[in-house]
TIVOVEX-725151 format. One record per residue (C-alpha): residue number from 1; residue in three letters; x, y, z. Coordinates in steps of 0.25 Angstrom, whole numbers, plus 2048, in hexadecimal, padded with zeros to 3 digits. Example, Ala and Ser with C-alpha at 12.3 -4.5 7.8 and 13.67 -1.06 7.14 Angstrom:
2
+-----+-----+-----+-----+-----+
:   k :   r :  c1 :  c2 :  c3 :
+-----+-----+-----+-----+-----+
:   1 : ALA : 831 : 7EE : 81F :
:   2 : SER : 837 : 7FC : 81D :
+-----+-----+-----+-----+-----+
// end
This chain:
367
+-----+-----+-----+-----+-----+
:   k :   r :  c1 :  c2 :  c3 :
+-----+-----+-----+-----+-----+
:   1 : MET : 800 : 800 : 800 :
:   2 : LYS : 805 : 80E : 7FD :
:   3 : PHE : 7FE : 81B : 7FC :
:   4 : THR : 7FF : 82A : 7FF :
:   5 : CYS : 7F5 : 833 : 805 :
:   6 : LEU : 7F3 : 840 : 80D :
:   7 : ARG : 7F7 : 83F : 81C :
:   8 : THR : 7EB : 848 : 821 :
:   9 : ASP : 7E1 : 83F : 81A :
:  10 : LEU : 7E8 : 832 : 81F :
:  11 : SER : 7E9 : 837 : 82D :
:  12 : ASN : 7DB : 83B : 82E :
:  13 : ALA : 7D6 : 82E : 828 :
:  14 : VAL : 7DF : 825 : 832 :
:  15 : LEU : 7DB : 82D : 83E :
:  16 : ASN : 7CC : 82B : 83B :
:  17 : VAL : 7CC : 81C : 837 :
:  18 : SER : 7D5 : 81A : 843 :
:  19 : ARG : 7CA : 81D : 84D :
:  20 : ALA : 7C4 : 80F : 849 :
:  21 : VAL : 7D1 : 808 : 84B :
:  22 : SER : 7D2 : 7FF : 858 :
:  23 : ALA : 7DC : 804 : 862 :
:  24 : LYS : 7DF : 7F6 : 866 :
:  25 : SER : 7DB : 7E9 : 85F :
:  26 : SER : 7DE : 7DA : 85F :
:  27 : ILE : 7DE : 7DC : 850 :
:  28 : PRO : 7EB : 7E5 : 84D :
:  29 : ALA : 7E6 : 7EA : 840 :
:  30 : LEU : 7DA : 7F1 : 847 :
:  31 : GLU : 7E4 : 7FA : 84E :
:  32 : GLY : 7E7 : 7FF : 840 :
:  33 : ILE : 7E1 : 806 : 834 :
:  34 : LEU : 7DF : 7FF : 826 :
:  35 : ILE : 7E5 : 807 : 81A :
:  36 : LYS : 7E1 : 803 : 80C :
:  37 : ALA : 7E6 : 809 : 800 :
:  38 : TYR : 7DE : 806 : 7F3 :
:  39 : GLY : 7DB : 80F : 7E6 :
:  40 : GLU : 7DC : 81D : 7EA :
:  41 : LYS : 7D9 : 81D : 7F8 :
:  42 : ILE : 7DD : 817 : 805 :
:  43 : ASN : 7D3 : 811 : 80F :
:  44 : ILE : 7D6 : 812 : 81E :
:  45 : SER : 7CE : 80A : 829 :
:  46 : GLY : 7CD : 808 : 838 :
:  47 : TYR : 7C5 : 7FD : 83E :
:  48 : ASP : 7C3 : 7F8 : 84C :
:  49 : LEU : 7B9 : 7ED : 848 :
:  50 : GLU : 7AE : 7F6 : 84E :
:  51 : ILE : 7AF : 803 : 846 :
:  52 : GLY : 7B7 : 805 : 839 :
:  53 : ILE : 7BB : 813 : 832 :
:  54 : THR : 7C0 : 813 : 824 :
:  55 : THR : 7C4 : 81E : 81A :
:  56 : ASP : 7C9 : 820 : 80C :
:  57 : MET : 7D3 : 82B : 809 :
:  58 : GLU : 7DA : 82F : 7FC :
:  59 : ALA : 7E8 : 82A : 7FA :
:  60 : THR : 7F2 : 827 : 7EF :
:  61 : ILE : 7F3 : 818 : 7EE :
:  62 : LYS : 800 : 813 : 7E9 :
:  63 : GLU : 7FF : 804 : 7EE :
:  64 : GLN : 7F2 : 7FE : 7F3 :
:  65 : GLY : 7F1 : 7F7 : 800 :
:  66 : GLU : 7ED : 7F7 : 80E :
:  67 : ILE : 7F3 : 7F7 : 81C :
:  68 : VAL : 7EF : 7F8 : 82B :
:  69 : VAL : 7F7 : 802 : 833 :
:  70 : GLY : 7F6 : 805 : 842 :
:  71 : ALA : 7EC : 810 : 843 :
:  72 : LYS : 7F2 : 819 : 84E :
:  73 : LEU : 801 : 818 : 849 :
:  74 : PHE : 7FD : 81B : 83A :
:  75 : SER : 7F4 : 826 : 83E :
:  76 : ASP : 7FF : 82C : 847 :
:  77 : ILE : 809 : 82B : 83B :
:  78 : VAL : 800 : 831 : 831 :
:  79 : ARG : 7FB : 83D : 83A :
:  80 : ARG : 80A : 841 : 83C :
:  81 : LEU : 80F : 840 : 82E :
:  82 : PRO : 816 : 84D : 829 :
:  83 : GLU : 811 : 84E : 81A :
:  84 : GLU : 803 : 84D : 814 :
:  85 : ILE : 806 : 842 : 80A :
:  86 : VAL : 807 : 834 : 810 :
:  87 : SER : 80D : 828 : 80A :
:  88 : ILE : 809 : 81A : 80F :
:  89 : GLU : 80F : 80D : 80A :
:  90 : THR : 80E : 7FE : 80F :
:  91 : ASP : 817 : 7F3 : 80C :
:  92 : GLU : 815 : 7E3 : 80C :
:  93 : ARG : 81A : 7E3 : 81B :
:  94 : MET : 80E : 7EC : 81F :
:  95 : VAL : 818 : 7F7 : 822 :
:  96 : THR : 811 : 805 : 820 :
:  97 : TYR : 81A : 811 : 81B :
:  98 : ILE : 815 : 81F : 81E :
:  99 : LYS : 81C : 82A : 817 :
: 100 : SER : 819 : 839 : 818 :
: 101 : GLY : 823 : 844 : 815 :
: 102 : GLN : 830 : 840 : 81D :
: 103 : SER : 828 : 837 : 826 :
: 104 : ASN : 828 : 828 : 824 :
: 105 : PHE : 822 : 81D : 82D :
: 106 : GLN : 821 : 80E : 82C :
: 107 : ILE : 817 : 806 : 834 :
: 108 : ILE : 813 : 7F8 : 834 :
: 109 : GLY : 805 : 7F5 : 82F :
: 110 : MET : 7FC : 7E9 : 82E :
: 111 : SER : 7F5 : 7E1 : 823 :
: 112 : SER : 7E7 : 7E6 : 820 :
: 113 : VAL : 7E3 : 7D7 : 820 :
: 114 : GLU : 7E3 : 7D8 : 82F :
: 115 : TYR : 7D9 : 7E4 : 82F :
: 116 : PRO : 7CA : 7E0 : 831 :
: 117 : ASP : 7C1 : 7E4 : 826 :
: 118 : LEU : 7B8 : 7EF : 829 :
: 119 : PRO : 7A9 : 7EB : 829 :
: 120 : VAL : 7A2 : 7EA : 81B :
: 121 : PHE : 793 : 7EA : 81D :
: 122 : GLU : 786 : 7EB : 815 :
: 123 : SER : 77E : 7F8 : 817 :
: 124 : THR : 770 : 7F6 : 81D :
: 125 : ASP : 76E : 805 : 81E :
: 126 : ASN : 775 : 812 : 81A :
: 127 : PHE : 772 : 821 : 81B :
: 128 : THR : 779 : 82E : 819 :
: 129 : ILE : 779 : 839 : 823 :
: 130 : GLN : 77F : 847 : 824 :
: 131 : ALA : 78C : 846 : 82B :
: 132 : LYS : 789 : 852 : 834 :
: 133 : ILE : 77C : 84C : 839 :
: 134 : LEU : 782 : 83E : 83C :
: 135 : LYS : 78D : 845 : 844 :
: 136 : GLU : 783 : 84D : 84C :
: 137 : MET : 77A : 840 : 84E :
: 138 : ILE : 786 : 838 : 853 :
: 139 : ARG : 78C : 843 : 85C :
: 140 : GLN : 77E : 846 : 862 :
: 141 : THR : 77C : 837 : 866 :
: 142 : VAL : 789 : 830 : 868 :
: 143 : TYR : 78C : 836 : 875 :
: 144 : ALA : 781 : 82D : 87B :
: 145 : VAL : 787 : 820 : 876 :
: 146 : SER : 78A : 816 : 881 :
: 147 : ASP : 798 : 812 : 884 :
: 148 : ASN : 794 : 806 : 88C :
: 149 : LYS : 798 : 7FA : 885 :
: 150 : ALA : 78F : 7F1 : 88D :
: 151 : LYS : 784 : 7F5 : 884 :
: 152 : PRO : 78A : 7F6 : 876 :
: 153 : ILE : 77E : 7FB : 86F :
: 154 : TYR : 77E : 808 : 876 :
: 155 : THR : 78D : 80B : 872 :
: 156 : GLY : 787 : 80F : 865 :
: 157 : SER : 77B : 818 : 860 :
: 158 : LEU : 76F : 813 : 859 :
: 159 : PHE : 76E : 818 : 84B :
: 160 : GLU : 75F : 818 : 847 :
: 161 : LEU : 75A : 81A : 838 :
: 162 : GLU : 74C : 81C : 835 :
: 163 : GLU : 745 : 822 : 829 :
: 164 : ASN : 74C : 830 : 827 :
: 165 : SER : 751 : 830 : 836 :
: 166 : PHE : 75E : 82C : 83C :
: 167 : LYS : 760 : 82B : 84B :
: 168 : ILE : 76C : 829 : 854 :
: 169 : VAL : 76A : 824 : 862 :
: 170 : ALA : 774 : 822 : 86D :
: 171 : VAL : 771 : 81E : 87B :
: 172 : ASP : 77A : 81A : 887 :
: 173 : GLY : 770 : 818 : 892 :
: 174 : TYR : 772 : 826 : 898 :
: 175 : ARG : 76E : 82E : 88C :
: 176 : MET : 769 : 82D : 87E :
: 177 : ALA : 76B : 835 : 871 :
: 178 : ILE : 763 : 835 : 865 :
: 179 : ARG : 766 : 83D : 858 :
: 180 : GLU : 75D : 83C : 84C :
: 181 : GLU : 75E : 842 : 83E :
: 182 : ALA : 756 : 840 : 831 :
: 183 : VAL : 75E : 837 : 827 :
: 184 : ASN : 75A : 831 : 81A :
: 185 : CYS : 75A : 822 : 81C :
: 186 : GLY : 750 : 818 : 816 :
: 187 : SER : 750 : 80E : 821 :
: 188 : SER : 74F : 80C : 830 :
: 189 : SER : 75B : 805 : 838 :
: 190 : LYS : 761 : 806 : 845 :
: 191 : PHE : 770 : 803 : 849 :
: 192 : VAL : 77A : 806 : 854 :
: 193 : VAL : 787 : 80D : 851 :
: 194 : PRO : 792 : 80D : 85B :
: 195 : GLY : 795 : 81A : 862 :
: 196 : LYS : 7A4 : 818 : 85E :
: 197 : THR : 7A0 : 818 : 84F :
: 198 : GLN : 798 : 824 : 850 :
: 199 : GLN : 7A4 : 82C : 857 :
: 200 : GLU : 7AC : 828 : 84B :
: 201 : VAL : 7A1 : 82D : 841 :
: 202 : LEU : 7A1 : 83A : 849 :
: 203 : LYS : 7B1 : 83C : 847 :
: 204 : LEU : 7B0 : 839 : 838 :
: 205 : ILE : 7A5 : 843 : 835 :
: 206 : THR : 7AB : 850 : 831 :
: 207 : ASP : 7A3 : 85E : 830 :
: 208 : ASP : 7A5 : 85D : 821 :
: 209 : GLU : 79E : 850 : 820 :
: 210 : ASP : 792 : 84E : 817 :
: 211 : ASN : 78B : 841 : 819 :
: 212 : VAL : 78E : 834 : 820 :
: 213 : GLU : 789 : 827 : 81A :
: 214 : VAL : 785 : 81C : 824 :
: 215 : VAL : 785 : 80E : 820 :
: 216 : VAL : 77E : 803 : 829 :
: 217 : GLY : 780 : 7F4 : 829 :
: 218 : GLN : 77B : 7E9 : 832 :
: 219 : ARG : 786 : 7EA : 83C :
: 220 : HIS : 78F : 7F6 : 837 :
: 221 : ILE : 78D : 805 : 833 :
: 222 : MET : 796 : 80E : 82A :
: 223 : PHE : 797 : 81D : 82A :
: 224 : LYS : 79D : 823 : 81E :
: 225 : ILE : 7A3 : 830 : 821 :
: 226 : LYS : 7AA : 837 : 815 :
: 227 : ASN : 7B6 : 82D : 812 :
: 228 : TYR : 7B4 : 826 : 81F :
: 229 : SER : 7AC : 81A : 823 :
: 230 : ILE : 7A9 : 815 : 831 :
: 231 : ILE : 7A5 : 807 : 832 :
: 232 : SER : 79F : 802 : 83F :
: 233 : ARG : 798 : 7F6 : 846 :
: 234 : LEU : 78A : 7F9 : 84A :
: 235 : ILE : 786 : 7F5 : 859 :
: 236 : GLU : 77D : 7EA : 85A :
: 237 : GLY : 772 : 7E9 : 864 :
: 238 : THR : 764 : 7EF : 868 :
: 239 : PHE : 765 : 7FE : 86A :
: 240 : LEU : 75C : 805 : 875 :
: 241 : ASP : 74D : 808 : 870 :
: 242 : TYR : 751 : 817 : 873 :
: 243 : LYS : 743 : 81C : 86F :
: 244 : THR : 73D : 816 : 87B :
: 245 : THR : 747 : 81C : 885 :
: 246 : ILE : 744 : 82B : 881 :
: 247 : PRO : 739 : 831 : 88A :
: 248 : THR : 72D : 835 : 883 :
: 249 : ASP : 728 : 840 : 88C :
: 250 : SER : 72F : 84B : 895 :
: 251 : LYS : 72B : 853 : 8A1 :
: 252 : THR : 735 : 85E : 89F :
: 253 : GLU : 73A : 865 : 893 :
: 254 : ILE : 746 : 86F : 892 :
: 255 : VAL : 74C : 877 : 886 :
: 256 : ILE : 75A : 87B : 88A :
: 257 : ASN : 766 : 881 : 883 :
: 258 : SER : 770 : 875 : 882 :
: 259 : ARG : 77C : 87D : 885 :
: 260 : LEU : 777 : 883 : 892 :
: 261 : LEU : 773 : 875 : 898 :
: 262 : ILE : 780 : 86F : 893 :
: 263 : ASP : 788 : 87A : 89A :
: 264 : ALA : 780 : 879 : 8A7 :
: 265 : VAL : 782 : 86A : 8A7 :
: 266 : GLU : 791 : 86B : 8A5 :
: 267 : ARG : 793 : 875 : 8B0 :
: 268 : VAL : 78C : 86C : 8BB :
: 269 : SER : 793 : 860 : 8B5 :
: 270 : ILE : 7A1 : 865 : 8B8 :
: 271 : LEU : 7A0 : 85E : 8C6 :
: 272 : ASN : 79E : 851 : 8BF :
: 273 : SER : 7AA : 848 : 8BA :
: 274 : GLU : 7AD : 83A : 8B6 :
: 275 : LYS : 7AE : 836 : 8C4 :
: 276 : ILE : 7A3 : 83F : 8C9 :
: 277 : GLN : 795 : 83D : 8C2 :
: 278 : SER : 789 : 844 : 8C8 :
: 279 : PRO : 77C : 847 : 8C0 :
: 280 : VAL : 779 : 855 : 8BC :
: 281 : ARG : 76C : 858 : 8C3 :
: 282 : CYS : 762 : 860 : 8BA :
: 283 : THR : 756 : 867 : 8C0 :
: 284 : MET : 74D : 86D : 8B6 :
: 285 : ALA : 742 : 876 : 8BC :
: 286 : ASN : 73E : 885 : 8BC :
: 287 : ASP : 744 : 887 : 8AE :
: 288 : GLU : 752 : 883 : 8B2 :
: 289 : ILE : 75B : 877 : 8B2 :
: 290 : LYS : 763 : 876 : 8BE :
: 291 : LEU : 76F : 86D : 8BD :
: 292 : LEU : 777 : 867 : 8C9 :
: 293 : CYS : 783 : 85E : 8CB :
: 294 : THR : 788 : 859 : 8D8 :
: 295 : THR : 794 : 851 : 8DA :
: 296 : SER : 79E : 84D : 8E4 :
: 297 : VAL : 7A7 : 859 : 8E0 :
: 298 : GLY : 79C : 864 : 8E0 :
: 299 : ARG : 78F : 869 : 8DB :
: 300 : ALA : 78B : 871 : 8CF :
: 301 : ASP : 77E : 877 : 8CA :
: 302 : ASP : 779 : 87F : 8BE :
: 303 : ALA : 76C : 884 : 8B8 :
: 304 : VAL : 766 : 887 : 8AA :
: 305 : SER : 75A : 88F : 8A8 :
: 306 : VAL : 750 : 889 : 89E :
: 307 : PRO : 741 : 888 : 89C :
: 308 : ILE : 73C : 87A : 8A1 :
: 309 : ILE : 72F : 874 : 89C :
: 310 : GLY : 728 : 86A : 8A5 :
: 311 : GLU : 72C : 863 : 8B2 :
: 312 : GLU : 738 : 866 : 8BB :
: 313 : VAL : 742 : 85B : 8BB :
: 314 : GLU : 74F : 857 : 8C2 :
: 315 : ILE : 758 : 84D : 8BB :
: 316 : GLY : 767 : 849 : 8BB :
: 317 : PHE : 770 : 846 : 8AF :
: 318 : ASN : 77E : 841 : 8AD :
: 319 : ASN : 785 : 84E : 8A8 :
: 320 : LYS : 78D : 847 : 89D :
: 321 : TYR : 780 : 841 : 897 :
: 322 : LEU : 778 : 84E : 898 :
: 323 : LEU : 783 : 856 : 891 :
: 324 : ASP : 785 : 84C : 886 :
: 325 : ALA : 777 : 84D : 883 :
: 326 : LEU : 776 : 85C : 883 :
: 327 : LYS : 783 : 85E : 87B :
: 328 : ASN : 780 : 854 : 870 :
: 329 : SER : 772 : 85A : 86E :
: 330 : GLU : 77A : 865 : 866 :
: 331 : THR : 76E : 86F : 867 :
: 332 : ASP : 76D : 87D : 86D :
: 333 : GLU : 761 : 879 : 875 :
: 334 : VAL : 75B : 86B : 879 :
: 335 : LYS : 74E : 867 : 87F :
: 336 : LEU : 74E : 85E : 88C :
: 337 : TYR : 743 : 854 : 88F :
: 338 : LEU : 742 : 84F : 89D :
: 339 : ASN : 738 : 845 : 8A4 :
: 340 : GLY : 73C : 846 : 8B2 :
: 341 : GLY : 749 : 844 : 8B9 :
: 342 : LEU : 74B : 835 : 8B6 :
: 343 : SER : 748 : 834 : 8A7 :
: 344 : PRO : 752 : 837 : 89C :
: 345 : MET : 753 : 846 : 897 :
: 346 : ILE : 751 : 848 : 888 :
: 347 : ILE : 759 : 852 : 880 :
: 348 : LYS : 753 : 856 : 873 :
: 349 : PRO : 755 : 862 : 869 :
: 350 : VAL : 74B : 86D : 86B :
: 351 : LYS : 746 : 86B : 85D :
: 352 : GLY : 746 : 85E : 855 :
: 353 : GLU : 749 : 850 : 859 :
: 354 : SER : 757 : 84E : 854 :
: 355 : PHE : 75D : 84A : 861 :
: 356 : LEU : 759 : 844 : 86E :
: 357 : CYS : 762 : 842 : 87A :
: 358 : LEU : 75E : 83A : 887 :
: 359 : VAL : 765 : 83B : 894 :
: 360 : VAL : 762 : 832 : 89F :
: 361 : PRO : 762 : 839 : 8AD :
: 362 : MET : 76A : 835 : 8B9 :
: 363 : ARG : 763 : 832 : 8C6 :
: 364 : LEU : 765 : 83E : 8D0 :
: 365 : SER : 768 : 83C : 8DF :
: 366 : ASN : 760 : 845 : 8E9 :
: 367 : GLU : 769 : 850 : 8EE :
+-----+-----+-----+-----+-----+
// end
């Protein structure tokens, strides 16, 4: 194999695909990236048997071939090369020669035969969505994905396609986030996409992106983002029937400026830490939300003036869960729906139904 290419393009491609490389694996090849040189392009892939990232980039191919090289070492070398033009060559002993300007490197590679094939699957569904919209949908829900491996199904988000509608639902037992958009799709289907896969999609979508093509199979999903493809396993299992968990009525409703409430919660949460966790007590009465946090190191209280419709309520929240929901609403104002101090609080936009956040309260002790 022998080719020349631009250092910047190669460095960016290696950096992106390396995120799918195993840090430590019983299969040595999985700690590397696969480089294939054919035609007028090179293809670079990273794969950890759960998620794969692959991309094509322009290059001048002098000899076709393929090799596996250590991801971290190769990335570090390419990133520090002095010139923009890079020449890469391999020999029959799997030695890889990297040259740029006056810099020369020789590293030992591995045969591509040792590298597992990325999944190839038959499409059961596919749709195209604006990149900006998909990025917003994932960002506004992925925070509620569970990190508890005991229930694998909740380490991913439910992607629900219905006629002209696309929803992403994430739930971890303490909060739930739902985001919905209108999308042209001819069929109905449900599948669960790992949270890690969604994080990689977020990293690859840039501001100048137009559309993302999503291809779904029985057990796999592929996101096509510009010249990148992310291929991932779907999580098998039965996802929560989330619609039955959303309270249908409310006794208290509040429209409030998101930033005002976020700032107040953050102030009283200063006394909380990883070692010390006390609920933020919210008393909603007399057109005012009073916030109180008491820990072993002290006490903090604050208040926000706001019109309150309905009954008075006292409720406690984990400050992180409440802040995650408020910050990811990404709107200037939100509407809060409460049904007493023991039922989950719902956060929605003031207009429309594009998102819904549900936060489960913490039980308060009498002070």
